[in-house]
Structures are given as structure tokens and as C-alpha cells.
N, C-alpha and C positions, 0 to 999 in steps of 0.2 A: 560572470568571469569579464565582462565589458567593463562593468563597473570596477573591479580589480585590477584594470588595465588603465586606469583613469580615466573611462571613457563617462559621460552624461548620459544613461539608461532612461529612456521614456517608452512605456508602453501604452500603447493606444486602447482605447477601451472599446471591444468591438460593437457597441451598442450605438456608440459615436460615430463610426463610420462607417456603419452600414449603408449609409447613402451611395457609397461607393458601387455597392452591387448594383446601382438601377442603372449603369451605364451600359450603352452600348458595346465601345470596346473597353476590355478590362484585361491587362495583363499587370505583371510585377512591376514593369520599369514607371507606368502611369500612376500605379498606387503608391510608390515609395516617392515619386515625384510631388502629391497631392499630400501625401502624409508630411513630407516635409514642408510642403508652403502652410499648412496647416501648423504646424510647430513654429516655424518662421514669424508668422501672424501671431502668435500667443494663443491659436483656438484649435489646438490636438486638445479632443478628451482624452485625458489619461486616466488609465486605473491602477488602483495603490500596488504598488509592488514589498510584497510582505520582506520584512528585513532578516539576515540570514537565520540569526537563532528561531526565528516563526518559522521557517522552511523546514531547517533541521527537525525541529519538534512535529512540524508534520508527515516530515520523511519517516520518521520513529513511529508514532502512530501509525502511518499508515502500512508499515511493515508489520507492524504489530498486530493489526485488523488480518493481513495476509496469513501471520501466522495462524492465527485464531480459525481463521475458516480452513487452515489446512488441516490443524486440531481437528476441528470436528469432520470433515470429511474422512479421516482416517479412522475414528472413530463409528461411523457410519458404516465405513468398509468392516471394520470387524463383527459389527453386530449384525451385517448381510450373510457374513459367512457362518455365524454362531447360526443364527437363523436357518440357513441353508442343512446345515448339520444337525438341526435341532435340538443342540446345545443351549440349556437355560445359562443366564448370566450369571447366577447364584454358582452354579456348579465353577465356573472359571472363576470367581473370587472364592472359592472355597479350594481350589488345584493350588492358587497363588498362595492363598493361605498357610496351604500343607507345604508346597515350596521354599516359603520364606521360613518356616519353623526348623527347616533341614538346612537352610543356609543356604540355598541355592538363587535366592531371590532377593533382592532389597527394596522395601519400599519407603517412598520417600513421600511424606505428609502433603499433598497438594501438586505433587508432580507426577507420581507414577510407580511402576514396579518395573525395576529393571534385572538384569542377571548378572548373581554376585561375583564378585572379584574371585579369582583363583587364590585361593590359600596356600 
């Protein structure tokens, strides 16, 4: 956002500015002044800022990872309910196959089974 507004952005590397933590008096105002001094002197330890395409790819990857975790959680919950009522998974598969044969369920390979649209 700052770069898009024309500002020159610098990301201080946390390990490089770790020395600030040993000061007796530490507040945002002093930290800001120290960072400005380091930048002005050309001694600010900077971290790499990923370009926008890389950040977008990271965001998509993280979202996919989150969705995969949610899918696993849902499957685990279904398996727990089946186990609670003593229903074998093969019984569920046979029931879905029967519903598919009757046109009540549509199965998409690699996606799952869904209630068929009304005809």
C-alpha cells in the first residue's frame, strides 16, 4: 500500500535490530528515531520484501492449505459419527451407490457425492 502510494519502503530485519531490546528505556519513539538514523547512515539491516506476484501466490497457497485442513477435519468428524453409531464405511459407500443408481445423488470423481438436482 505504501509502495503503491509512491513511498520508498524498507523492511528492517528483526535479527539486525535485535540490539534495541537491550536498552533500558525502550519505546516506539526511540525505536523510530534509531531506525531512521540507521537508514540515514545506510546501516539499516534490511529483510527481503517479496514482490506482489510472490505474495499473491503465498496467499493462495496458504488458503489452499487451510481448506485442506478443514476438509480433513470434516472427514474426521464424519468418521467419528459413523464409529459412534457403529456404521461401517463400506455401508455408507453402498448406500451412496444405491442413491446414485436411483438418481438421488451425483458423484464427481475426485470431488465427492452431492444431492442430485431436482428434475
